[in-house]
ROLO-223120 format. One record per residue (C-alpha): residue in one letter; x, z, y negated. Coordinates in steps of 0.2 Angstrom, whole numbers, plus 5000, padded with zeros to 4 digits. Last residue first. Layout:
N
aXZY/...
***
This chain:
886
p479553644996/r480953544999/s482953604998/t482853635016/a482753435017/a483953375005/e485353535010/s485453425026/p485553535045/p487153585049/c488253445056/w488353435077/k487653265077/a488953185066/g488653105047/e487053035040/s487652845038/d486852755025/g488252745010/q489052905014/r488253045015/g488353215021/c489353275037/f490953215044/g491853195061/m493653205068/q494553095055/e496353085059/p497853125048/q499353005049/r500553065061/d501953185057/g501453285070/d499553315075/v498353325058/r496653315060/q495253295048/v493453355045/s492453295033/i491253355020/l490253235013/k488953284998/d487253345006/l486353364989/p487653354975/v487853524962/q486953534947/q485253554952/d484453674939/v483353554934/g482953484950/g483053294952/g484053294968/f485853294960/d486353154970/i488153114974/v488453004987/g490053004996/s491953034989/e492152854984/g490452854976/d488652804978/l488052864962/a486252914965/a485052814953/r483752784967/g483652964970/h484653064958/i485753044943/g484553104930/s485353254929/l486953174920/a485853094908/h485453264899/w487353304899/v487553144889/a486253164875/s487053324874/p488753264873/t488253124857/l488052954862/p487052914849/i484952854853/g484752674849/p484752604866/a483552734875/t483452694894/d484552574896/k486052654884/l485552814893/r485652744908/a487352674904/i487952834899/a487452924916/k488452794923/l489552824915/y489852994916/l489752994934/n490952864935/v492153004927/a491753124940/d491952974954/f493752934951/a494153124949/l493353134967/a494152984975/a495753034967/h495653204973/g495353174991/d496553245000/l497153075007/s497653014992/t498552865002/d498452775017/e499852685016/v500852805008/r502652754998/a501952564995/c500152604993/e500852754977/e502152624970/p500752494967/f500152614954/l499052504942/e498552364953/k498452464969/m497452584962/t496252454955/s495952414977/y495952594979/l494652624968/d493452504971/s493652524989/p493752365002/g495152405010/n497052345005/c497252524999/s496852605014/a495652755014/s495752885029/g495053045020/v493353035020/t493253125006/f492953305002/d494053365018/l494053515028/f495553545037/e496253525057/f498153585062/p499353525076/v500653635079/r502253565087/p502753445072/f502653565057/h503853515044/r503353325048/r501753365037/g502553405020/e503253235022/p501853155024/d500753245010/a499053225011/g498653335024/l499553475013/r498453444999/a496953445011/v497453635013/d496253664997/d494853615007/g494953735020/g495853755036/l495453765052/l496953835064/v496753845085/p498153945090/p500053875096/n500653845112/s502553795111/g502753825093/c502253985098/t503354115083/d504353985075/n502953835074/t501854015069/a502854065055/g503153885048/l501153865049/i500854045040/t502153975027/e501153805025/f499353885022/d500253985010/e500453824999/s498953785003/r497653884995/g496754025004/a495154015018/f496054005032/f494953975048/v495954055066/l494653995079/g494554095095/e496254125108/y497554235098/g499154205106/c499954185090/a499054215076/q499854365071/e501354275068/g500654175055/i499754335048/a501554425047/r502354255038/t500854255023/g501054435021/p500354615026/g499154685015/t499354804998/p498354774983/t498254604972/r498254684952/p499954604948/s499054444954/g499754344966/g501654224966/a501754234984/p499854274992/v499654454999/y498554435015/g496854475020/e496154465038/e494454455044/d493654465061/v491954375066/d491254365082/f490354205081/g488454175085/a488154025072/a487554155061/r489154245061/f489854105058/s489054065042/k489154245036/a490854255039/a491254075028/d490254115014/q491154285012/r493054205015/l492454055005/n492254154991/e493554254992/s494854114993/y493854014980/e493754154965/d495454194967/t495854314951/p495654464966/d497454404975/l496954474993/s496954295000/y495954245014/v496154235034/v494454215043/r494754245060/v493454155072/d492854225090/r491654115102/r493054105114/k494253975122/l493853835110/k494053655115/d492653695128/e491853535120/e490253645115/v491753775110/l492353625098/h490553605094/g490053765090/a492053765077/y491153605068/a489453715066/a490453855056/a491453755047/v490053605041/a489053795033/a490753875027/e490953695018/r489153715013/r489253885006/n490853854997/l490053714986/p489953534988/s491153434976/v490553324961/q490153444950/y489153514937/y489353604920/l488253624906/s486953744912/s488353854913/e489154004924/s487653974938/p488553794942/l490353914946/a489454064958/d489653964974/a491453914972/s491853724976/l492853664962/t493553484967/t493053384952/a492353484940/v490953374930/m490853474912/p489553444896/l490253514880/g489453614869/v490853704863/e490153874868/t489953794886/l491653754885/k492153934883/d491253994896/i491953854908/t493653914904/t493354084905/i492654024926/t494253934927/a495254094922/k494354194935/r494854064947/s493953924956/q495653794955/d495553634945/l494453594930/g494353394929/t493253324919/v492653354902/g491353294890/v490653184876/i492253164865/s491953014853/p491253124838/d493353134835/a493853264819/a492653394827/k493053354845/l494753384842/k494453544836/e493553624850/i494653514862/r495953664853/r494653804859/a494553724876/v496653714878/d496453904874/a495153934884/g496153854899/h497753954897/q497554034914/m496953864923/g498053954938/s499653854931/g499453784914/a497753734906/s498453544904/a497453404895/p497353204897/f496353124886/i495352974893/r494752864883/l493452734889/v492552584882/p490752584881/q489652444892/a487952394881/d488752274871/g489452154887/s491152164894/k491952254908/d494052264909/l493852434901/q492852514914/r493852464928/r495252514921/q494652684915/a493852714933/s495852674939/a496452804925/a495352944931/g495852914950/q497752934944/l497353064935/q496653144951/e498153104959/r499553164946/a498653334948/y498453334967/s500353294968/q500853434955/a501253564968/a501953474983/n502353274984/q503853234972/k505053324982/r504453474976/a503753464958/p504153584946/a502653674937/t502153574920/l500753484924/l500153654934/a498453654931/s497253494923/l495853464912/h495253274909/v494553234892/l493253104890/t493152984877/v491852874872/l491852704860/p490352614860/r490452424862/k489652354847/p491152364835/d492052234845/e493852194840/e493952384834/h493152444852/i494452324859/r495852394851/e495352564852/a495252564871/e497052454873/e497752614865/n496852714877/q497452614891/s499152614885/a498952824886/i498352834904/t499752714909/r501052834900/l500152974909/t500352914927/k502052864921/r502453034920/v501553104935/r502652994946/d504153034938/d504053194943/t504953314931/s503453374917/r503853424902/f502053414898/a501953234901/f501753164883/g500753024886/h499852984868/p498153084874/a499153234875/v497753384876/g498853594877/v499953664887/c501753664892/e502253864901/d503553984897/t502154094902/k501754154885/a501153974881/t502353824874/w501153714863/v500153544864/t498953474849/a500153454835/a501453384845/d500453234852/p501053094840/a502753154839/d503253174819/r503253374820/s504753354833/l504353394852/g505153554863/c503753594872/h502653634854/k503153804850/a504953794854/r505153644844/w504053724829/d505353864829/d506753754830/r506153664814/d505753814805/g507453884809/r508253734802/h507253734788/e508353844779/a509853794787/v509353624782/t509053654764/f510553734763/g511553614771/v510553474761/s511153574747/g512853604752/g512953424756/l512253364741/v513553444729/a515053394743/l514353214742/v514353214724/v516153294722/a516753164735/g515953044726/a516753104711/i518353104719/l518252934727/a517752874710/a519252944701/g520452874715/r519552714712/s520052704696/t518552694683/w518652874676/a520352814669/p520152704658/p520752524664/r522452494659/p523052414644/v523752224647/a525452214637/l526252114624/r527852234621/r528652074630/a528651974615/i529852074608/a531052064621/a530751884622/g531151864602/d532951974606/r533351844620/q533151684610/i534251774595/e535551824607/f535551644616/r535551564600/e537551534599/d537451474617/d538551554631/e537251634638/p536451454639/v534751404630/t532951404639/a531951264630/p530851324617/i528951344620/r527951324603/v526451394598/p524751334591/l523451464589/y521851394589/w519951474588/f519851444570/q520151254570/v518451224576/p517651284559/r517151454555/g515351464547/g514951654552/g516151804550/a517751834554/s518452004557/r519052014573/v519951834572/h520651864555/e521452044564/c521951924578/w522951814567/v523651954555/a524352024573/y524951844579/p525951824561/a526751974564/p527351934580/n529051884573/d529351734582/t529951724602/l528551584605/e528951504590/r527451464578/v526551304573/r525651294557/m524051224557/p523851024547/t522051014541/n521550834544/g520250874559/t520850974570/n522651064574/g524151084585/t525851104588/s526551104604/d527151224619/s525651324619/a525451504619/n524051654616/p524751814624/s523551944628/n523852124619/s522952094601/s521651994610/n521352144623/s520852244608/s519052134607/n518552214624/s516952244616/s516752074611/n516152004595/p517851924591/s517651794601/n519051754614/p520651634609/s520851434613/t522451374614/h522851164612/p521951094599/p522450924598/q523850864587/p524150814569/a525850794566/r526650944554/d527750974569/d528550804567/p529750784581/s528350694589/e527450704606/e527750854611/p527050874630/s525450964631/s525051134636/t523451244639/v523051444637/l521151434636/l520751634634/l519051684642/p517851844638/d516351764631/f515551874616/a514351784607/g514251674590/i513151534602/d513551394590/n515351424586/r515551474605/v515051314610/e516251204596/a517551284603/f517351244621/l516751074616/r518751054608/v519651124623/l518750964634/e518850854620/p520850924619/g520850874641/h520150694637/n521550634652/h522350514641/a522250574625/s523350714634/l523050884638/g524750914651/q523951104660/l522551204657/f523051354661/a521451474661/v521451664658/c520051764661/y520151914649/a521052094653/t520052244652/r519052234665/r518852404673/h517252444662/a516452294669/r516452354687/r516152534684/r514252464680/w513252634677/p513652674659/r513552474655/r514852344650/r514452154650/y516052084656/a515252004672/n513751954659/r515151884647/l515651784661/d514051714667/e513651664648/l515451574646/f515051454662/a513251434657/d513751384640/i515151264645/l514051174657/l512751154644/k514051104632/s514550954647/i512750904647/q512650904628/q514050784628/p513350674641/d511950654628/e510350624640/r509550444645/g508350504656/w508950394671/r510650454666/p510050624666/q509350624685/t509350784693/l509550884674/r507850794668/v506950844686/a507451034683/f506651034664/g504950944673/i505251084687/f505551224675/t503851194663/g504051184646/p502851064640/d504150914642/a505550894632/p506451044637/a507651104625/m509351054633/y510951114622/p509951284616/q509751394632/h508051444635/l507651364649/l509051394659/w509151574654/r507451614662/y507951534677/e509751604677/r508951774677/g507751754689/l506151834686/g504751664683/r505951574698/w506251754709/v504151744710/r504051584716/f505551594728/w504851764735/f503051674738/i503951534747/p505051654758/l503451764762/l502351604767/y503751534779/l504751654791/g503951824788/l502051764786/i502251634801/y502951754812/a501751904806/w500351794810/w500951734826/p500951914832/v502751944837/s503951944852/g503251764856/q504351674844/l505451824837/a506851764846/v506951584845/e506751614825/t508051724825/s509451624835/p508951484823/s509451564806/r508051584795/m507751764797/f509451804794/g509651694780/f508151764773/f509051944774/r510751884768/r510251814752/r511151664746/e510151544759/l508751574755/e509251534737/r509851364741/d508351334752/r507151364738/l508251264726/r508251114737/r506251134741/l505951134723/v507050984719/m506050884734/r504450934725/g504950884710/h505650704717/q503950664727/s503350564712/d504750464711/p506350484701/e506850344690/q508550274696/a510250314687/t510850374704/d511850514707/t510550654713/l510550824717/q512450854713/l511750894693/l510451024699/c511651094709/n512751104695/v511451184682/l511251334694/g513051364701/l513351394681/r511851494679/r512551614695/f514251624692/r514651774701/v516351864695/r517551964706/r518652084701/d517752214712/s517952114726/g519752134726/y521252004722/r520651874733/d518851904732/s518551724725/s517451714710/y518651694697/k519451554707/s517751454713/a517351464693/l519051384687/e518551234698/v516751224694/l517351234676/i518551094679/r517350994691/r515951004677/c517050934664/l517850804671/e515950744676/a515650754658/r516950644654/q516550514667/w514950524660/a515550434641/p516750344652/n515450254661/l514850314677/y514750234696/n513950304709/e513250134716/a515050074717/q515249894710/e515649974691/d517050084700/g517450224689/r516650374698/e517750424713/a519550344705/v519150384688/v518550554691/r520250584703/d521350524689/w520450624677/e521050784690/q522950734692/d523050684672/m522450874670/
***
């Protein structure tokens, strides 16, 4: 105590210094320092985190008292400064706000979150939280209701806080300040010891906090500090678990001489009151208060008087004098063993050793907590395990039925695993249908990102209508062969659709719709197309922005079933690569951007006649090779049209069917593809292939192995364009050149003046880097034109009837108006429906002939149809537009 007092005098006792305190305030400063020192000891985790005491009230009062050292009058900004300091203090104490306000966090958040979230999280939210806590925090509410410094202003917190920051200017009573500090200290102790069933930590506190104040004397004002503790206890009358043990040298041999109080036990109103009978309350001198002498006992006296005093403390009522709290004792010097008083002292000490602290209840021990926790965890684990076991089957069954997706995946509800183990359905949010092709996955992610952008644009500008097209593909889940086989055409179609979507999103104006593309997979051969159409029907009921469907791969029986189902749903369709003659008659809602097989067959026959005239074909014979699969409408229809066209052109026609790999179980017997390739060797006429690309590869392989040095003349249908677009696939047959029909101009550079490929260079630069002339099979161009056909129809609809809703029926009606001056000059040629009500196929749609010779890029041998102002080669068949006129 002498050392503490000397420090106070040294630091605050210089009358010339600005921080000078008069003696009364020096005693208040001594009280503050002693309490802060005790609080720092009691709040330390040195003896375990469960024994720490939090001094929130004392910390608040101490913080306010230390904000200002002068006695000057506060200025107008002083209140704001106090609130700002308190707010910063509270934010530093909270780990979350401390993390948010750290410099590294602020730097990390800048630019990575929206500006409004940055301002809200780092500035507005802390201010709002502090305002709320100022009204609800226990320490703040206690400060306004404590009895020693009642707020003199209307009772606001800020007014009272300013008084505490400059108490000398306000001429506050320093003794009242000391009592306020002591009350805050004891109230924090009371709160820490307050027992509740859920507060196991409080039940472990079976001994009161003990403070030893050494060397009390009139010089260091220690006795006054102890007296203030007693007065506060009398004033508050509440339980506080503190035992003050003080010491002072014996100043007079007369035990009855008045001395300052030395020992202050706890209040009797405690649920821990039994501790007072087991806690040594000792001092080494006499003591009393006022003029009433107090009996001084030896430490080794019979403990009966101590027990009587403890009982007196428990049963005391109101009106207790200050000396009520003291029990003065003397600690005599230890006597040597040869002294006659040694035995007496030893026996007395043995009696005193029976004063012991009781152990905490067994249920509050760490072992009990661990056992209880283990039991709870076991019960919870059993319950959870039972629940998991009960629902695991449902979860696994859900994942098995929905392509391995969990219930919370955004596309989980609209995709499913078909009986063929393929993943089919609609995936607006980027799910790749279990595709292993990284290029397919990136394409679908790009479309999903653009869908989110479209929704955002529509929210920001509701005048721009939101329209959605479903792009229905096949074989999205088929395994890719070196990234360029079965899935290549599906990927390129999606890339073409994504490019059209990108260009539309970049446009502006109230009449320009914002476009979403919903990729959908119908499985290999479109065999699950009808089921997917039913799912599209449900989506359309929930989302009226769906106005049409594009895609529809492969002219098969399943494709016709899909078209019929989409017609029932009421959605118009624009197919990309379909060419079977019977498809337009299946539905009045059906359109396509590719020509029909009969036009393709006519071009093939005309080109074959050109080869005969150029002496590149020895005989005017043709062998039409087709698939025997009864479900392949494309191959069967192209065979019939080719045979008819070649006969009309004066060719002798020989038809040869083959059994395709993976064909329908109802496929009749016949030669395989390798046999067809071997039989082609030595044939002097034209071999026209009307089947699928994968079968044509097998035929080329057999021909290369049998007669690679003298191969026959081969011309493939448009499906062979997939092989022509695969540079790696072309390298496998360097000795067998072949030609194929393509629905585009074939060679289109990413660096050329093309709307499609300039956009693809931006969205999918790896495609341009991989193949200089990308998407030679035309699927990207056809899909690009199919989407733009919808957009042109919608634009004309908004121009001619601005107020009409964008419904599927309105869009379907507008599609028939794409003709004449309103025709679409697309990437795959001019698309003109001729103006006829039943005209659903473009007139004179472009068909080119491409030649593949080794691993070089395909070379265009000519084209028929309309591309800009060009009308095509001289050997082309008559124009469809001319023959359709009455």
